[in-house]
N, CA, C and O atoms as a GROMACS GRO file, in nm:
protein
  248
    1UNK      N    1  -0.152  -0.289   2.560
    1UNK     CA    2  -0.188  -0.198   2.453
    1UNK      C    3  -0.065  -0.152   2.373
    1UNK      O    4  -0.069  -0.152   2.250
    2UNK      N    5   0.046  -0.113   2.440
    2UNK     CA    6   0.164  -0.073   2.362
    2UNK      C    7   0.220  -0.188   2.277
    2UNK      O    8   0.277  -0.164   2.170
    3UNK      N    9   0.206  -0.312   2.325
    3UNK     CA   10   0.257  -0.425   2.248
    3UNK      C   11   0.180  -0.441   2.117
    3UNK      O   12   0.239  -0.473   2.014
    4UNK      N   13   0.049  -0.420   2.120
    4UNK     CA   14  -0.032  -0.432   1.999
    4UNK      C   15   0.004  -0.322   1.901
    4UNK      O   16   0.013  -0.346   1.781
    5UNK      N   17   0.025  -0.200   1.951
    5UNK     CA   18   0.064  -0.089   1.865
    5UNK      C   19   0.201  -0.115   1.803
    5UNK      O   20   0.222  -0.086   1.685
    6UNK      N   21   0.293  -0.169   1.880
    6UNK     CA   22   0.426  -0.199   1.828
    6UNK      C   23   0.420  -0.308   1.722
    6UNK      O   24   0.485  -0.298   1.618
    7UNK      N   25   0.343  -0.412   1.747
    7UNK     CA   26   0.330  -0.521   1.649
    7UNK      C   27   0.264  -0.473   1.520
    7UNK      O   28   0.305  -0.513   1.411
    8UNK      N   29   0.163  -0.388   1.531
    8UNK     CA   30   0.098  -0.338   1.410
    8UNK      C   31   0.192  -0.246   1.332
    8UNK      O   32   0.191  -0.248   1.209
    9UNK      N   33   0.272  -0.166   1.402
    9UNK     CA   34   0.368  -0.080   1.334
    9UNK      C   35   0.474  -0.163   1.261
    9UNK      O   36   0.512  -0.131   1.148
   10UNK      N   37   0.521  -0.268   1.325
   10UNK     CA   38   0.620  -0.357   1.261
   10UNK      C   39   0.559  -0.424   1.139
   10UNK      O   40   0.626  -0.437   1.036
   11UNK      N   41   0.434  -0.467   1.149
   11UNK     CA   42   0.367  -0.531   1.035
   11UNK      C   43   0.352  -0.433   0.920
   11UNK      O   44   0.378  -0.470   0.805
   12UNK      N   45   0.311  -0.310   0.947
   12UNK     CA   46   0.291  -0.211   0.841
   12UNK      C   47   0.423  -0.178   0.772
   12UNK      O   48   0.428  -0.171   0.649
   13UNK      N   49   0.528  -0.159   0.850
   13UNK     CA   50   0.659  -0.128   0.790
   13UNK      C   51   0.708  -0.247   0.708
   13UNK      O   52   0.762  -0.229   0.599
   14UNK      N   53   0.691  -0.365   0.758
   14UNK     CA   54   0.731  -0.485   0.684
   14UNK      C   55   0.653  -0.501   0.555
   14UNK      O   56   0.710  -0.537   0.452
   15UNK      N   57   0.524  -0.474   0.560
   15UNK     CA   58   0.441  -0.484   0.439
   15UNK      C   59   0.482  -0.380   0.336
   15UNK      O   60   0.487  -0.410   0.217
   16UNK      N   61   0.510  -0.258   0.380
   16UNK     CA   62   0.556  -0.153   0.288
   16UNK      C   63   0.688  -0.190   0.224
   16UNK      O   64   0.708  -0.167   0.104
   17UNK      N   65   0.779  -0.247   0.300
   17UNK     CA   66   0.907  -0.289   0.244
   17UNK      C   67   0.889  -0.402   0.143
   17UNK      O   68   0.956  -0.405   0.040
   18UNK      N   69   0.798  -0.494   0.171
   18UNK     CA   70   0.770  -0.603   0.077
   18UNK      C   71   0.713  -0.549  -0.053
   18UNK      O   72   0.754  -0.592  -0.161
   19UNK      N   73   0.618  -0.455  -0.044
   19UNK     CA   74   0.558  -0.397  -0.164
   19UNK      C   75   0.663  -0.323  -0.246
   19UNK      O   76   0.666  -0.334  -0.368
   20UNK      N   77   0.750  -0.247  -0.179
   20UNK     CA   78   0.853  -0.174  -0.252
   20UNK      C   79   0.952  -0.270  -0.316
   20UNK      O   80   0.996  -0.246  -0.428
   21UNK      N   81   0.987  -0.377  -0.248
   21UNK     CA   82   1.080  -0.473  -0.304
   21UNK      C   83   1.019  -0.545  -0.423
   21UNK      O   84   1.086  -0.566  -0.524
   22UNK      N   85   0.893  -0.582  -0.412
   22UNK     CA   86   0.828  -0.660  -0.516
   22UNK      C   87   0.782  -0.574  -0.634
   22UNK      O   88   0.799  -0.614  -0.749
   23UNK      N   89   0.726  -0.455  -0.608
   23UNK     CA   90   0.663  -0.376  -0.713
   23UNK      C   91   0.728  -0.240  -0.736
   23UNK      O   92   0.682  -0.165  -0.822
   24UNK      N   93   0.829  -0.205  -0.662
   24UNK     CA   94   0.903  -0.082  -0.686
   24UNK      C   95   0.829   0.043  -0.639
   24UNK      O   96   0.742   0.038  -0.552
   25UNK      N   97   0.866   0.154  -0.699
   25UNK     CA   98   0.814   0.283  -0.659
   25UNK      C   99   0.664   0.296  -0.686
   25UNK      O  100   0.591   0.353  -0.605
   26UNK      N  101   0.618   0.242  -0.798
   26UNK     CA  102   0.475   0.252  -0.828
   26UNK      C  103   0.390   0.174  -0.727
   26UNK      O  104   0.278   0.214  -0.697
   27UNK      N  105   0.442   0.066  -0.675
   27UNK     CA  106   0.371  -0.007  -0.571
   27UNK      C  107   0.355   0.075  -0.444
   27UNK      O  108   0.250   0.074  -0.382
   28UNK      N  109   0.462   0.146  -0.407
   28UNK     CA  110   0.455   0.233  -0.288
   28UNK      C  111   0.358   0.347  -0.312
   28UNK      O  112   0.284   0.384  -0.222
   29UNK      N  113   0.358   0.404  -0.433
   29UNK     CA  114   0.265   0.513  -0.465
   29UNK      C  115   0.121   0.463  -0.456
   29UNK      O  116   0.035   0.533  -0.401
   30UNK      N  117   0.094   0.345  -0.508
   30UNK     CA  118  -0.041   0.289  -0.498
   30UNK      C  119  -0.083   0.265  -0.355
   30UNK      O  120  -0.196   0.297  -0.316
   31UNK      N  121   0.008   0.210  -0.275
   31UNK     CA  122  -0.022   0.187  -0.133
   31UNK      C  123  -0.042   0.318  -0.060
   31UNK      O  124  -0.130   0.328   0.027
   32UNK      N  125   0.037   0.419  -0.092
   32UNK     CA  126   0.022   0.551  -0.031
   32UNK      C  127  -0.113   0.614  -0.067
   32UNK      O  128  -0.178   0.673   0.019
   33UNK      N  129  -0.155   0.601  -0.194
   33UNK     CA  130  -0.284   0.655  -0.234
   33UNK      C  131  -0.400   0.586  -0.162
   33UNK      O  132  -0.496   0.651  -0.122
   34UNK      N  133  -0.390   0.455  -0.147
   34UNK     CA  134  -0.495   0.384  -0.072
   34UNK      C  135  -0.500   0.433   0.072
   34UNK      O  136  -0.608   0.459   0.125
   35UNK      N  137  -0.384   0.445   0.135
   35UNK     CA  138  -0.379   0.489   0.274
   35UNK      C  139  -0.434   0.630   0.291
   35UNK      O  140  -0.511   0.656   0.383
   36UNK      N  141  -0.394   0.720   0.203
   36UNK     CA  142  -0.442   0.858   0.211
   36UNK      C  143  -0.592   0.862   0.186
   36UNK      O  144  -0.664   0.935   0.254
   37UNK      N  145  -0.641   0.784   0.090
   37UNK     CA  146  -0.784   0.780   0.062
   37UNK      C  147  -0.866   0.731   0.179
   37UNK      O  148  -0.975   0.782   0.206
   38UNK      N  149  -0.814   0.631   0.249
   38UNK     CA  150  -0.887   0.578   0.365
   38UNK      C  151  -0.886   0.679   0.479
   38UNK      O  152  -0.989   0.703   0.543
   39UNK      N  153  -0.769   0.738   0.506
   39UNK     CA  154  -0.760   0.836   0.615
   39UNK      C  155  -0.842   0.961   0.588
   39UNK      O  156  -0.903   1.016   0.679
   40UNK      N  157  -0.845   1.006   0.461
   40UNK     CA  158  -0.918   1.128   0.425
   40UNK      C  159  -1.064   1.099   0.389
   40UNK      O  160  -1.139   1.191   0.357
   41UNK      N  161  -1.102   0.973   0.394
   41UNK     CA  162  -1.238   0.931   0.361
   41UNK      C  163  -1.273   0.973   0.217
   41UNK      O  164  -1.382   1.023   0.189
   42UNK      N  165  -1.177   0.950   0.127
   42UNK     CA  166  -1.192   0.986  -0.014
   42UNK      C  167  -1.195   0.860  -0.099
   42UNK      O  168  -1.092   0.797  -0.121
   43UNK      N  169  -1.313   0.822  -0.148
   43UNK     CA  170  -1.320   0.700  -0.229
   43UNK      C  171  -1.244   0.712  -0.360
   43UNK      O  172  -1.192   0.613  -0.410
   44UNK      N  173  -1.236   0.831  -0.418
   44UNK     CA  174  -1.164   0.849  -0.545
   44UNK      C  175  -1.015   0.820  -0.527
   44UNK      O  176  -0.955   0.750  -0.609
   45UNK      N  177  -0.956   0.874  -0.423
   45UNK     CA  178  -0.813   0.856  -0.399
   45UNK      C  179  -0.781   0.709  -0.370
   45UNK      O  180  -0.684   0.654  -0.423
   46UNK      N  181  -0.860   0.646  -0.287
   46UNK     CA  182  -0.834   0.506  -0.255
   46UNK      C  183  -0.861   0.416  -0.375
   46UNK      O  184  -0.795   0.313  -0.391
   47UNK      N  185  -0.956   0.452  -0.459
   47UNK     CA  186  -0.983   0.373  -0.580
   47UNK      C  187  -0.867   0.383  -0.678
   47UNK      O  188  -0.830   0.283  -0.740
   48UNK      N  189  -0.810   0.502  -0.693
   48UNK     CA  190  -0.695   0.519  -0.782
   48UNK      C  191  -0.578   0.435  -0.732
   48UNK      O  192  -0.509   0.369  -0.810
   49UNK      N  193  -0.555   0.437  -0.602
   49UNK     CA  194  -0.448   0.355  -0.545
   49UNK      C  195  -0.472   0.207  -0.566
   49UNK      O  196  -0.378   0.132  -0.594
   50UNK      N  197  -0.597   0.163  -0.552
   50UNK     CA  198  -0.629   0.022  -0.573
   50UNK      C  199  -0.608  -0.018  -0.719
   50UNK      O  200  -0.560  -0.128  -0.747
   51UNK      N  201  -0.643   0.071  -0.811
   51UNK     CA  202  -0.623   0.042  -0.953
   51UNK      C  203  -0.474   0.034  -0.985
   51UNK      O  204  -0.432  -0.054  -1.060
   52UNK      N  205  -0.394   0.123  -0.928
   52UNK     CA  206  -0.250   0.119  -0.951
   52UNK      C  207  -0.192  -0.013  -0.902
   52UNK      O  208  -0.113  -0.076  -0.972
   53UNK      N  209  -0.231  -0.055  -0.782
   53UNK     CA  210  -0.180  -0.182  -0.729
   53UNK      C  211  -0.230  -0.301  -0.811
   53UNK      O  212  -0.156  -0.396  -0.834
   54UNK      N  213  -0.355  -0.296  -0.854
   54UNK     CA  214  -0.409  -0.405  -0.935
   54UNK      C  215  -0.336  -0.416  -1.068
   54UNK      O  216  -0.309  -0.526  -1.115
   55UNK      N  217  -0.303  -0.303  -1.128
   55UNK     CA  218  -0.228  -0.305  -1.254
   55UNK      C  219  -0.087  -0.356  -1.232
   55UNK      O  220  -0.032  -0.426  -1.318
   56UNK      N  221  -0.028  -0.323  -1.119
   56UNK     CA  222   0.107  -0.372  -1.090
   56UNK      C  223   0.108  -0.523  -1.070
   56UNK      O  224   0.201  -0.591  -1.113
   57UNK      N  225   0.006  -0.576  -1.004
   57UNK     CA  226  -0.002  -0.719  -0.978
   57UNK      C  227  -0.037  -0.796  -1.105
   57UNK      O  228   0.013  -0.906  -1.126
   58UNK      N  229  -0.123  -0.739  -1.189
   58UNK     CA  230  -0.176  -0.809  -1.306
   58UNK      C  231  -0.081  -0.808  -1.425
   58UNK      O  232  -0.100  -0.887  -1.517
   59UNK      N  233   0.018  -0.720  -1.427
   59UNK     CA  234   0.104  -0.714  -1.544
   59UNK      C  235   0.191  -0.839  -1.554
   59UNK      O  236   0.233  -0.893  -1.451
   60UNK      N  237   0.217  -0.884  -1.674
   60UNK     CA  238   0.300  -1.004  -1.688
   60UNK      C  239   0.446  -0.975  -1.651
   60UNK      O  240   0.495  -0.864  -1.671
   61UNK      N  241   0.512  -1.073  -1.599
   61UNK     CA  242   0.652  -1.057  -1.560
   61UNK      C  243   0.739  -1.049  -1.685
   61UNK      O  244   0.718  -1.122  -1.782
   62UNK      N  245   0.834  -0.960  -1.680
   62UNK     CA  246   0.922  -0.941  -1.796
   62UNK      C  247   1.051  -1.017  -1.779
   62UNK      O  248   1.137  -1.013  -1.867
   0.00000   0.00000   0.00000
């Protein structure tokens, strides 16, 4: 059981670092809003986070 918790924690931290590297601060804010919305059972908060991430992914590269 502790090994699964450790692996999931490593995966989450790695994913957060990838999002921050790829999409910057707004990507982390979007991911944070999704996480808070899921934990608080708030569809509005998680939807706003999903929209922020979708806009970050869909924008053309400069």
